[in-house]
C-alpha positions in Angstrom: -15.1 -36.4 47.8 -11.4 -37.2 47.3 -9.0 -37.5 44.4 -7.1 -40.7 43.8 -3.4 -40.7 43.0 -3.8 -42.3 39.6 -3.0 -39.1 37.6 -6.1 -37.6 39.3 -8.4 -39.3 36.8 -11.1 -40.5 39.2 -13.2 -38.8 41.8 -14.5 -41.1 44.5 -17.6 -40.2 46.5 -19.0 -42.7 48.9 -17.8 -45.6 46.9 -19.0 -44.1 43.6 -16.2 -43.4 41.1 -16.7 -40.6 38.7 -14.3 -39.5 36.0 -12.7 -36.2 36.9 -13.1 -34.9 33.3 -16.9 -35.2 33.7 -16.9 -33.4 37.1 -14.9 -30.4 35.9 -17.0 -30.3 32.7 -20.1 -30.0 34.8 -18.4 -27.3 36.9 -17.6 -25.2 33.9 -21.1 -25.6 32.6 -22.6 -24.7 36.0 -20.2 -21.7 36.2 -21.2 -20.3 32.8 -24.9 -20.9 33.4 -24.7 -19.3 36.8 -22.9 -16.2 35.5 -25.3 -15.8 32.6 -28.3 -16.1 34.9 -26.8 -13.7 37.4 -26.0 -11.0 34.9 -29.3 -11.2 32.9 -31.6 -11.5 35.9 -32.6 -7.9 35.5 -32.5 -7.8 31.7 -35.1 -5.2 30.9 -35.3 -2.3 28.4 -35.9 0.3 31.1 -33.0 -0.9 33.4 -29.7 0.7 32.5 -26.9 -1.9 32.0 -24.2 -2.3 34.6 -20.6 -3.1 33.8 -21.2 -6.9 34.0 -24.0 -6.7 31.5 -22.0 -4.4 29.3 -19.1 -6.9 29.4 -21.4 -9.8 28.5 -23.0 -7.8 25.6 -19.5 -6.9 24.3 -18.5 -10.6 24.3 -21.7 -11.6 22.5 -21.4 -8.8 19.9 -17.8 -9.6 19.3 -18.6 -13.3 18.6 -21.5 -12.3 16.5 -19.3 -9.9 14.4 -16.7 -12.7 13.8 -19.4 -15.1 12.7 -20.9 -12.4 10.4 -17.6 -12.0 8.6 -17.5 -15.8 7.9 -21.1 -16.9 7.4 -23.0 -15.9 4.3 -26.4 -16.6 6.1 -27.7 -14.5 9.0 -28.5 -17.6 11.1 -28.5 -16.9 14.8 -28.3 -20.6 15.5 -24.7 -20.5 14.4 -24.1 -17.8 17.0 -25.6 -19.9 19.7 -23.6 -23.0 18.7 -20.2 -21.5 17.9 -20.5 -19.0 20.8 -21.2 -21.8 23.3 -18.2 -23.8 22.0 -16.0 -20.8 22.4 -17.1 -19.9 25.9 -16.9 -23.4 27.1 -13.4 -24.0 25.7 -12.0 -20.6 26.7 -13.4 -20.9 30.3 -12.0 -24.4 30.7 -8.6 -23.2 29.4 -8.4 -20.1 31.6 -9.4 -22.0 34.7 -6.2 -24.0 34.4 -4.4 -21.4 36.5 -6.7 -22.3 39.4 -4.9 -24.7 41.8 -6.6 -28.1 41.7 -8.6 -27.5 38.5 -7.9 -29.8 35.6 -9.2 -28.5 32.3 -11.6 -30.8 30.6 -10.1 -29.7 27.3 -6.8 -31.5 28.3 -8.7 -34.8 28.0 -8.9 -36.4 24.6 -12.5 -37.6 25.4 -13.6 -34.0 25.8 -12.0 -32.7 22.6 -13.4 -35.7 20.8 -16.9 -35.0 22.1 -16.5 -31.3 21.0 -15.4 -32.4 17.5 -18.3 -34.9 17.4 -20.7 -32.2 18.2 -19.4 -30.2 15.2 -19.6 -33.3 13.0 -23.3 -33.7 14.0 -24.0 -30.0 13.6 -22.7 -29.8 10.1 -25.4 -32.1 8.5 -28.1 -30.7 10.8 -27.4 -27.1 9.7 -27.0 -28.3 6.1 -30.3 -30.1 6.0 -32.1 -27.3 7.8 -30.7 -24.8 5.3 -30.8 -26.6 2.0 -33.1 -29.6 2.6 -32.2 -33.3 2.8 -31.9 -33.9 -0.9 -29.8 -30.9 -1.7 -27.4 -31.5 1.2 -26.9 -35.2 0.3 -26.2 -34.0 -3.3 -23.1 -32.1 -2.0 -21.4 -35.4 -1.3 -21.6 -36.2 -5.0 -19.9 -33.0 -6.1 -18.1 -32.4 -8.4 -18.7 -36.0 -9.6 -20.3 -39.1 -8.0 -16.8 -40.7 -7.9 -15.9 -38.3 -5.1 -18.6 -39.7 -2.7 -16.2 -41.9 -0.6 -13.6 -39.2 -0.5 -16.1 -36.6 0.6 -17.3 -38.9 3.4 -13.7 -39.6 4.5 -13.1 -35.8 4.4 -16.0 -35.2 6.8 -14.6 -37.8 9.2 -11.0 -36.6 9.1 -12.3 -33.0 9.6 -13.6 -34.0 13.1 -10.5 -36.0 14.0 -8.3 -33.1 13.1 -10.4 -30.7 15.3 -10.1 -33.0 18.3 -6.4 -33.7 17.9 -5.5 -30.1 17.3 -7.2 -28.9 20.5 -5.9 -31.8 22.6 -2.4 -31.6 21.2 -2.0 -27.8 21.8 -3.3 -28.1 25.4 -1.1 -31.0 26.3 2.0 -29.6 24.6 1.6 -26.5 26.7 1.4 -28.6 29.8 4.6 -30.6 28.8 6.5 -27.4 28.1 5.5 -25.9 31.4 6.6 -29.0 33.3 10.1 -28.9 31.6 10.6 -25.2 32.3 9.4 -25.6 35.9 12.2 -28.2 36.3 14.8 -25.8 35.0 13.7 -22.6 36.8 10.8 -23.2 39.2 10.7 -19.6 40.6 10.7 -17.6 37.4 8.8 -19.6 34.8 5.5 -20.3 36.6 4.3 -16.7 36.1 5.5 -16.6 32.5 3.9 -20.0 31.7 0.6 -19.0 33.3 0.5 -15.9 31.1 1.4 -17.9 28.1 -1.2 -20.6 29.0 -3.9 -18.0 29.3 -3.0 -16.6 25.8 -2.8 -20.0 24.3 -6.2 -21.0 25.8 -7.9 -18.0 24.3 -6.3 -18.6 20.9 -7.2 -22.3 20.8 -10.8 -21.6 21.8 -11.0 -18.9 19.0 -9.5 -21.2 16.4 -11.9 -24.1 17.3 -15.0 -21.9 17.2 -13.9 -20.3 13.9 -13.3 -23.6 12.2 -16.6 -24.9 13.4 -18.3 -21.8 12.0 -16.5 -22.2 8.7 -17.6 -25.9 8.4 -21.2 -25.1 9.3 -21.3 -22.0 7.0 -20.0 -24.0 4.1 -23.0 -26.3 4.1 -25.5 -23.6 5.2 -24.7 -21.3 2.3 -27.6 -21.1 -0.1 -27.2 -22.8 -3.4 -26.8 -20.5 -6.3 -29.6 -20.6 -8.9 -29.1 -19.9 -12.6 -30.4 -16.6 -13.8 -33.6 -16.8 -15.7 -33.8 -15.6 -19.3 -35.6 -12.4 -19.6 
């Protein structure tokens, strides 16, 4: 396996070309799956938790607490979806400090795919929570005239998610390149620390926005009080 010189976009293996973004995406998914399987292999009530299991439980409980503050419905599927988004994005961003690793989130195709997954999750959660008829009715609120605007709003919501994540990752890379040209011995450490912080913040913002969008359509519709 070798990398070509065209901005390291393609990985070539025995004449088979594969996009590097896909390869590093698979690596991140394999890493997260392997770590989770390794930590939870002895997940039993009578086995005391070790430090790795405690760390994993702390991460999950923290994500669950953040979602509980936003969502009005105790739906654990939101935890699974938003938590997975957060872990994938934050892992991809943090691994940028590893030499030779190119974060999938620095590719517009990856950020667009993540935004598309949120766009698909919104109606799925909305229909599952309210029913098809009640969910479609939300596009007619407050009046049927708003139908095209509501549809456009759903589309632009996904576009903004993709561009926000991609733009922040790429802007960090551009700033790092400029500073490295000015002071190549001092700024690498500073930029690595700043990159780690930015990566965590961006993953948090993306997951929170996804949770907000899903929770807005998953909230139960209010029913008028019956006359007693």
